[in-house]
C-alpha positions, 0 to 999 in steps of 0.5 A: 181723315179717318173717314176719308181713308176708310180706316180706324180713328187710331190711324190718325190719332195725334201721337200716331201722326207725331210718330209719322213726322219721324219718318218723313224728313229723310225723304226731303231731297227725293221729294224736291227732286221729284217735284222739280221734274213734275213741275217741268212736265206739267207746266214747263217750269224753268229753273235758270232764275233763282230767288234766294232769301231768309226768314225766321220763325220763333218759338213761344219759349225763353229757354236757353238751349245748347249750342248744338241746338238750332233753337237760338236767339238771333235777329228776328224778322218777326220782331220777337227778339225775346224768343228763340228761333230758327232761320229758314233759307229758301230758294224758289223760281219767279213763279214760286216753285221751291227748289230747296230750303234749309232750317238753320240755327236761329243765330245764323248770319245771312252772310254765311249761308250763300256758299253752302246753298250754291254748293247744295243746288249744284250737287242736287241739280247739277251745274248750269248757268243760273241767275241768282237774285238776292237782297243786300246783306246776303252775299259777301265780296268773297262769295261774289268773286267766287261766283264770277270765276266759276265755270260755268259762271254763276250770275247774280243780281243783288241789292247793295247797301246805300253806303255804296251809293254814296261812293259811286254818286259822282260817277253816277251823276254824269250818267243819263237816266233811261226809262225802262217802263212808265214811272221807272228810270235807271242809270247804268255804270259799268265797272270791271266785270260788273255792272251797277244799276241805279233804279228810280221808281216813282211808286217806291218814291211815293211809298217811302216818302209817305212812310217817312212823313208818317213816322216823322210826324208821329215822332215829333208829336211824341217828343212834344208830349215827353217834353211836357212830362215831369220825369226824372232823367232815367225814366225820360231816357227809357221813354226816348228809347221806346220812341226810337224803337217805334220810329227808327227811320224818323229818329235818324233825322232828329238831333236830340240833346239828352238830359243831364243825369239827375234824380229830379223829376223835371229833367229836360231835353231838346230836339231839332230837325236835321235838315241836311239829313232830311235832304239826303234822305229825300234824295235817296227815297225811291232809289236803290242800287243793284249790282250784277255780272250780267253785263250783256243784259238790257237795263229793263230786263235787269230791273224786271229780274230784281222786282221778282224778289217780291215773290219770295216775300209772298212765299214767306208770308204764305207759309207763316199765315195761310199755311200756319208754319207757326206756332210750333209746339214740338220740343224735339229738334228733328220733329220741329224740322219735320213740321217745317217740312210738312208746311213746305209740302203744303206750300208745294201744293199751293203753288201747284194749284196756283200754276193750274189756276193760271191757265184755267182762271188767271184772276182766281187765287189759290186762297179764293179756291180754298176758301170756296172749297172750305164750305164743303164739310163732312158731318155725321148724322145719327139715327137711333134705332128701335133696338137701342143701336145707332145708325151713323151716316157720314156725309159731305155737303152737296156741292154748289154749282160754283163748286162743281164748276171748279171741280170740273175745271181742276179735273177733281172728283169727290169720293163716294159718300161713305157707307152707313155704320151701326154703333152698339154700346160705343162699338161700331158694327158692320151694317151687313 
């Protein structure tokens, strides 16, 4: 970085970069406001449909922090309940353009976040007729009522818990199926100021059924192995608990007769398949219930809206994997938030590149482009001179034809090769 900026190495020394983190976080809202306008200018981005979801990122630490610290134990999406974490709430468009995000305490409940985000978006971008897409577990009945009564109205399309499907089963049974695309059918049930949409997807059915069968087969095999072991009641219960944690979906379909408390090493238990629960699970596989106040929209359009939620899952995966959001090594809370902010700046560059590629090469992904450009590297070539000094040439590798094609299409120009340097006894001298 110092070579590319033609500056001394001290500019990019680790502690200097850490101190830079102390200055960037205050510009977060201004940056998102700027990007909002730039994405509109460059790509005609629209922000009427917003995807909202939350994730968590953990720290390799088992410390207990004060209540005012955002690093807390909570529900971990990363299956790391043994580590403290922070929760990240994110709002993006269906094209992946982020509109806002917040870093929340690690013990934040999803249901407590939506109202603040609604207010934040209105304060930063003004009131507008927006459609919010969310998964079940985020909105409460109270917040949904506030969204319906808002002026202008705030529209929503959310998933609902499967328990509500049982309550509406009788009414939905009388409704006919409507095909919205090959392999997808829906039933529409109007309610007061709302609409319920029962969707049935053949692809989702096949996926969920295959997952359930794999789990059930593996759990049945494990229970058979435990039945052959000579264990006391305590150790047997521990191993049964381990099996429950590993195969939670299949566990709900099994009736377990637990061992009697005893210290003997031959405790026994029984298990059997609950066929009634299996039939209920089979009827629900591939089906999900949606709820919306977009009462005038076509069922196909509503279903297309909802499946766009996969975009926010891809955004979280991108942040955690490609952009290396974790591990986080900072100890100061404001630097932790600044680290996350830098990761989001990288994500903004990522989605901007994707939007440009969509026009130039629809089949090319940002990851493929970055992997291709990663082969262009800079290196230092050292030439000793007769007077004991060293001539240093910093050079980047010559672009291949496919590199040059990408650079031309993206309207990018590589910088000029840096001038040579001369070192003398550990010091760099100007060659002139």
